[in-house]
C-alpha positions in Angstrom: 11.7 -12.8 -14.5 13.8 -15.6 -12.9 16.5 -13.4 -11.5 17.5 -14.3 -7.9 16.9 -10.7 -6.9 13.8 -9.3 -8.5 13.9 -5.7 -9.9 11.5 -3.3 -8.3 10.0 -2.4 -11.7 10.3 -4.0 -15.2 8.6 -3.2 -18.4 8.6 -6.0 -21.0 7.7 -5.0 -24.6 5.1 -2.4 -23.5 3.0 -1.0 -26.3 0.5 1.9 -26.1 -1.4 3.4 -29.0 -4.0 6.2 -29.2 -6.6 6.8 -31.8 -7.6 4.5 -34.7 -6.8 3.8 -38.3 -4.7 6.4 -40.1 -4.8 8.7 -37.0 -3.4 6.1 -34.7 -0.5 7.5 -32.6 2.1 4.9 -31.5 3.4 6.3 -28.2 5.1 3.2 -26.8 6.4 0.7 -29.4 7.7 -2.2 -27.2 9.4 -0.3 -24.4 11.7 -2.4 -22.2 13.0 -1.2 -18.9 14.3 -2.4 -15.5 15.1 -0.5 -12.4 16.7 -2.1 -9.3 16.3 -1.5 -5.6 17.7 1.8 -4.5 18.2 3.2 -8.0 17.2 6.7 -8.9 16.7 6.9 -12.7 15.9 10.0 -14.8 13.4 9.6 -17.6 14.0 12.2 -20.4 12.6 12.9 -23.8 10.9 15.8 -25.7 7.4 17.0 -24.9 4.9 14.6 -26.3 7.3 11.6 -26.4 5.2 9.7 -24.0 6.9 10.1 -20.6 3.7 10.7 -18.7 2.0 7.8 -20.5 4.9 5.5 -19.5 4.7 6.6 -15.9 0.9 6.1 -15.8 1.4 2.5 -17.1 4.3 1.8 -14.7 2.0 3.1 -11.9 -0.8 0.8 -12.9 -3.1 3.8 -13.6 -3.4 2.9 -17.3 -3.2 -0.5 -19.1 -0.9 -1.1 -22.0 -2.2 -2.5 -25.3 0.5 -5.2 -25.2 3.5 -6.2 -23.1 3.8 -6.7 -19.4 4.6 -4.7 -16.3 6.2 -6.4 -13.3 6.2 -4.8 -9.9 8.2 -6.6 -7.2 8.1 -9.6 -9.5 4.4 -9.7 -10.0 2.9 -9.5 -13.5 0.3 -6.7 -13.4 -1.1 -5.9 -16.8 -4.0 -8.4 -16.6 -4.8 -8.0 -12.9 -8.3 -6.8 -11.9 -8.8 -3.3 -10.6 -8.9 -4.3 -6.9 -5.5 -6.1 -7.1 -4.0 -3.2 -9.0 -5.2 -0.8 -6.4 -3.7 -3.0 -3.7 -0.3 -3.0 -5.4 -0.4 0.7 -5.9 -1.2 1.2 -2.2 1.6 -1.2 -1.1 4.4 -0.4 -3.5 4.0 2.9 -5.2 4.2 6.6 -4.4 3.4 9.4 -6.9 4.5 13.0 -7.3 3.2 15.1 -10.1 4.1 18.5 -11.6 1.1 20.0 -9.8 0.8 19.0 -6.1 -2.9 17.9 -6.2 -3.2 18.4 -2.4 -6.7 18.4 -0.9 -7.4 22.1 -0.4 -9.7 21.7 2.6 -7.1 19.8 4.7 -3.9 20.9 6.4 -0.4 19.8 5.3 -0.4 17.3 8.1 -3.9 15.9 7.2 -2.9 15.6 3.5 -0.1 13.1 4.6 -2.3 11.4 7.3 -5.2 10.5 4.9 -3.4 8.0 2.6 -2.1 6.2 5.7 -5.5 5.8 7.2 -6.8 4.6 3.8 -4.0 2.0 4.0 -5.1 0.8 7.4 -3.0 2.7 9.9 -4.6 4.1 13.1 -5.1 7.9 13.2 -2.5 8.2 15.9 0.2 6.2 14.0 -0.6 8.2 10.8 -0.3 11.5 12.6 3.0 10.5 14.1 4.5 9.5 10.8 3.1 12.6 9.1 4.7 14.7 11.7 8.1 13.0 11.2 7.9 13.5 7.5 7.0 17.1 7.8 10.0 17.6 10.1 12.3 15.9 7.6 10.9 18.1 4.9 11.5 21.2 7.0 7.8 21.9 7.3 7.0 21.3 11.0 5.9 24.9 11.5 3.5 24.6 8.5 1.7 21.5 9.6 -1.6 23.2 10.3 -1.6 25.3 7.1 -3.8 24.5 4.2 -2.3 24.3 0.7 -3.5 27.8 -0.2 -1.4 29.2 2.7 1.8 27.5 1.5 4.3 28.5 -1.2 4.7 26.5 -4.3 7.8 24.8 -3.0 6.1 24.0 0.3 3.1 22.5 -1.5 5.4 20.3 -3.5 7.3 19.2 -0.4 4.0 18.2 1.2 3.1 16.3 -1.9 6.5 14.5 -1.5 5.6 13.6 2.1 2.2 12.3 1.0 3.9 10.1 -1.7 6.3 8.6 1.0 3.6 8.3 3.7 3.0 4.6 3.1 6.7 3.7 2.7 6.5 2.6 -1.0 9.2 0.6 -2.7 9.0 2.7 -5.8 8.5 6.5 -6.3 7.2 7.7 -9.7 7.6 11.4 -10.3 6.4 13.4 -13.3 8.2 16.7 -13.7 8.1 17.2 -9.9 9.7 20.6 -10.0 8.3 21.7 -13.4 6.0 24.4 -11.9 8.7 26.0 -9.7 11.1 28.8 -10.3 14.7 27.6 -10.8 16.0 28.3 -7.3 13.0 26.7 -5.6 13.1 23.8 -8.0 16.7 23.1 -7.1 16.0 23.2 -3.4 13.0 20.9 -3.7 14.8 18.5 -6.0 17.8 18.3 -3.6 15.4 17.4 -0.8 13.7 14.8 -3.0 17.0 13.2 -3.9 18.3 13.3 -0.3 15.1 11.9 1.2 14.9 9.2 -1.5 18.5 8.1 -0.8 18.1 8.2 2.9 15.3 5.7 2.9 16.8 3.6 0.1 13.8 4.2 -2.1 13.8 3.4 -5.8 12.7 6.2 -8.1 11.8 6.9 -11.7 11.7 10.7 -12.3 10.6 12.3 -15.5 12.3 15.7 -16.2 13.1 18.1 -19.0 16.0 19.5 -16.9 19.2 17.9 -18.1 21.1 19.3 -15.1 18.7 17.6 -12.7 18.8 14.4 -14.8 22.6 14.3 -14.5 22.4 14.1 -10.7 20.5 10.8 -10.8 22.1 7.4 -10.9 21.4 6.9 -14.6 19.4 8.4 -17.4 17.0 6.7 -19.9 15.6 8.5 -22.9 12.2 7.8 -24.4 12.7 8.0 -28.2 10.4 6.9 -30.9 8.5 4.7 -28.4 11.5 2.9 -27.1 13.6 3.4 -23.9 17.3 3.9 -24.5 20.1 4.3 -22.0 21.4 7.8 -22.4 
């Protein structure tokens, strides 16, 4: 990790196993990966290959059995929970297949809350949330709760929440997997455009080869290793 310009994310020999003895499942077998600033990389592989596990580990939500994770040059695998939380809050944004919005809060409030947790004033957080909703084409839906939004709108709010604290790395796990093809295409275009506008680095897991081909490069998770596709 002595490069003059540090990668945003690096995985070095990451191992993750589940189970014990003869039933042990080797999901990651020494995965190596580096993503630089501003890159948008597709993560592909069959169901059950470990894409979600890899994203969980890259996002410091799960610890590897061996190997190291570097975020903005900092080794993270042995950090305590408080420091890992601090790094997630400062550097990482997450988008999942299901939106996971807080049902009792409006679209605007769902984007405000993580900013307040990060230390912004309510006024600053509301202003940024409003700007993000405008960029996402949802200004007229700001006061609506998730149940009052379409699936595509819910996922766009989830994107706004992920970007609320201006992370340096976006991790997305099948972000359009629950949407119909037309809506998925629209939402994915918005995600790509917004990511490129702000110069954000992104690692996006997808089963959709057409969507993967629109990113800067593709890596495939195969037999526990990451291979440039």
